[in-house]
N, C-alpha and C positions, 0 to 999 in steps of 0.2 A: 295585642293588632284590631283595629278596627274591620267590621266584618264588609269583606267587599260586597258595592251598589252590582244585582240584577242589572241583566242589562235592557231588562223586561220587565214586564209583573210576574210571566206566569213561568221564568227561564228558574230552572234545574242546575243543578251540577253537572248535573250526565249530558244537558246541552252541552259546557262549559267543557268538558273532559270532549266531546264530541268536535267540536270550535280547536279545541287546540292540538286534541288527533289530526285535522286534519290538514292547519299548520305545516307540526310535525313531519307530514306525511308529505304534502308538499312542496318541502323543502326540502326533503332525500331526495324524493327526482327529482327535482328544478336539479341536485347540483349534479347528481350521478351522469343526467343528460348534456351538461353543461361540460363537464372533464370530455361525455363523449361525443357529439356534437362542435359545440364552440364555439353557442349562444342558448340564452334558454332564457328567459324571464325574471327579471327578481326577485331576490328570497320576497315569502309573507313574513305581516308581525302580526301574530293575536291580539294587542296593542288595536294597530290597526285598525283588523278589523273590525274586534268588539267597538272600537266609538264610529260605526258604523249603523249599528244594531242598533234600534231604538224598538224591533215589533218584533216578534212571532216569523210575520212574514216574511218580513226585510233577513231576520235569520236564517232562514230557507235556502231564501235568494243566493246569500253569497255559500250559503252549502254545495248547494247548483252547480251556483258559480266554478266557485277552487275546486270544488272535487271532480267536476271534466277535465280539469287538467291531469290526471289520477288515469284517465283512459289510454289504452297501446293508441298508439299515434298523434297521442294531441301536442308531443311532444316535437312533429315533424321542423322544421323550416321554410319557411318561403321567402324571396327578397323580391319588394316594390319596385317600382319605373325608375325612384330616388337610391339606392342603393340598401335601403334597410331593410333586415332582418325582425323577420315575425315568428313565431310559433304556428302551427297552424289551430291550437288552442286560441293565445291570441285574437289570432284573426275574425272566426268563430264568433267568441264574448263580441266582440266592437260589433261585428253586424247581430246578433243576440238586442244586444242594450238598444243600438240606431233603435229594431223595431219597437220596443219595449218605451221608448224615451217618444216618437213621434205617436203611435198609439196615443200615449196619453196625452203626449198635449194635446193633442189633437179632439182628446176626451175635455180635458180644461178649458179650453176655447170653448167649447161646446158647453157646459158647467157653468163657466165666466157668460158666455149667451153677450159676448164682446163683437159689433161687425166693427168690422177697418177697412178703412178706404184707401183707395193706395198710398197714399201724401201722409197717410197712419204707417204705415209701417217701423217707422222707427221705437213708437211705442208697445205696436208688435214685439219687440226683440227684447227693448227692454223688462218684459214680461215671460220674457223667455220662451214664449209660444212658438218662434218658427216653429221648420219643420228641421230635424236635425241633420247633414249631410256624413256619406261615410265616405272619411277623409283615410284606413286607412293603406290601400295601394297605391297610394298618392305620395303621403306625410313628405316632407323631408327634414326636418329637424330630427339626425340624430344621436340627439343630447337628450331629450321629450318624448319618445316615443311613448315610455309610461306616463308620462303624466298626460296623454293623449289618451292613452289608454284607460288612466283612472279615471278622470276626468268623464268619462264615459259612463263608469258603475258609478261615479256618485251622482249622475245625472237620470242613476236606471235605479237608484234606492228606492225601494216602497213607499219612505217616509219621505221621499224628496221633496212634497209640494206643502208637508205637515212642515216638514223645521220650514223652507221655504218665508212659507206665512209669519210661523214666531219672528219672522228676522226681519222680513218686510215691516212689520210692528213696531216693533222692538226701534230699528233704522229713523221710520216714520216718527217715536214716539221723541226719537234724541235730538229730530233736527227741529222740532219744531222749537222745542228748548232750548238746543242752538241758539234760532234765527228770532227766537220772539224770549225770548226772557224777560220773566220782571215785569213784562207787559202785560196791560189787560185784557182782558178776556181769555186767557193761556191756560187758567185755570178750571173756567169752565168748559171747553173746551178737551182738555184733558181728563174730566170729570163725562165727559157725552162718551170720549174713545174710550172709557176702563171695559165698554162694556159691546169694544167693539172686537169682533176678533180680526185674526191676521186676513183669510178668506174675502170677510166683506169686505175687508181695506182697499184688498185686490182686488172687487166688484165696481167699488167704486171707483175707485182711482180708476180703471176702461169708463165706466161712464163720464167722468168730469174732469177733463184735465185739469182744472183749478183746486181739483184736493189730492196729486201728486208733491212727489219733494221735491219736482221742479219747481210748478209755484210757490211753495214753501219759499226755494232760494229765488225767489224772482226776482226786478231790478224793479216791481213799482213800490207803494210805498207801504213800509213795515206794516202799517195799524189800517188799511185799504187792505192787506195779503189778510191781517188776520181776523179782523171782521168776518170776510168773506167767506173764509173758511170752516169758522163756525159757521154760520148761516146757514153755511153749505150741508154742512156732515147735519143740523139739526133738523134738513130738509128733509135727507137721506132713510137717518135712525127713525125721524116719526114715520117713512112711504116701508120698514121693514116690522112695524108695529102693525 
């Protein structure tokens, strides 16, 4: 049997046991409280939590989030204005996640050094930098409250931006291939972008809308778009040197 790949570089067998124990303890309490109170959060799965963890910091965050459900009183049930039930644990973790998300979005915006005019709020939304709102007390979709909870946990992930940056670059290169396959200058452009990180791509597309995927798929002449993108990336990369 192939040896299981560790979740991150310093991940140990003891770390793995702690995570599995947390999952077991969470589900045991959840099952008992479900029978007693009629509602509790869905069971959690080791495989799903493990798939989210890529660093020691995120491992510690996950243990803290789901470990807080084991505290007395976390099972207490609330009902919001739409009649949706959730526990004290879910209510608090949503609030903690929103705080983390908004603090990191503000920091991220500062790091990217991008200034948006009132007419560019759509661009800010594309980059997922607008402040998030907490809909817990007014959430209406009874079938998807757990989806909302998990979405906030996904965005609160310590490695959220790094994963997003890597995915952004991957999607950008895929867009170039799809739109300009076989065309002159594409190979040269991809050679330049090979040394550009996802983070740098986000920064550059914040400065210049003609470097975004929206422009890649634009309605102007294809060769004109490709030539322009190549020239602009050359200028941007030169600025970084």
